[in-house]
C-alpha positions as CSV (number, residue, x, y, z in Angstrom):
1,M,-138.4,95.0,-61.0
2,T,-140.9,92.2,-61.4
3,K,-142.7,90.6,-58.6
4,R,-142.8,86.9,-58.2
5,I,-146.3,85.7,-58.9
6,A,-147.5,82.4,-57.4
7,P,-149.0,80.0,-60.0
8,Y,-152.0,79.6,-57.7
9,A,-153.5,81.7,-55.0
10,S,-153.0,80.2,-51.6
11,R,-155.7,80.6,-49.0
12,W,-153.3,79.9,-46.1
13,P,-152.6,82.9,-43.9
14,L,-149.2,84.5,-44.1
15,W,-148.2,83.5,-40.6
16,F,-149.1,79.8,-41.4
17,R,-146.7,79.6,-44.4
18,R,-143.5,77.5,-44.4
19,D,-140.9,80.2,-43.8
20,P,-142.1,81.6,-40.4
21,C,-143.1,78.2,-39.1
22,E,-139.8,76.6,-40.1
23,A,-138.0,79.4,-38.2
24,V,-140.0,78.7,-35.1
25,A,-139.3,75.0,-35.3
26,M,-135.6,75.6,-35.8
27,A,-135.6,78.0,-32.8
28,L,-137.3,75.3,-30.7
29,I,-134.6,72.8,-31.7
30,G,-131.9,75.3,-30.9
31,L,-133.5,76.0,-27.5
32,G,-133.6,72.3,-26.8
33,V,-129.9,71.9,-27.5
34,L,-129.1,74.9,-25.3
35,M,-131.2,73.3,-22.5
36,L,-129.3,70.1,-23.0
37,M,-125.9,71.7,-22.6
38,Q,-126.5,74.0,-19.7
39,P,-125.0,72.9,-16.3
40,L,-127.3,74.8,-14.0
41,S,-130.8,73.4,-13.9
42,L,-131.8,69.7,-13.8
43,N,-135.4,70.7,-14.8
44,L,-134.2,72.3,-18.0
45,Y,-132.0,69.3,-18.8
46,S,-135.0,67.0,-18.2
47,Y,-137.2,68.7,-20.7
48,S,-134.5,69.2,-23.3
49,F,-135.2,66.0,-25.2
50,V,-139.0,66.7,-25.3
51,T,-138.2,70.2,-26.6
52,I,-135.9,68.9,-29.3
53,L,-138.4,66.2,-30.2
54,A,-141.2,68.7,-30.5
55,G,-139.1,71.0,-32.7
56,T,-138.1,68.1,-35.0
57,L,-141.7,66.9,-35.4
58,G,-142.8,70.4,-36.0
59,F,-140.1,70.9,-38.7
60,V,-141.2,67.7,-40.4
61,I,-144.8,68.7,-40.4
62,V,-144.1,72.3,-41.5
63,S,-141.9,71.1,-44.4
64,H,-145.1,70.0,-46.1
65,F,-146.7,73.5,-45.9
66,P,-146.9,75.6,-49.1
67,D,-144.3,78.3,-49.7
């Protein structure tokens, strides 16, 4: 089995790469949607748009990170 070798050595730390950061951004978007649909707390509902917006902006920024 051969390993996939990157054409260039990246100096970015492993936790700062695209895959883990995209997962965090998508989880933040999902959390915001859940906050938007819950019927119990007005505070959670109030911050749901900000949470979705932060996740979306994070996803847009992270999509430019190296693999």
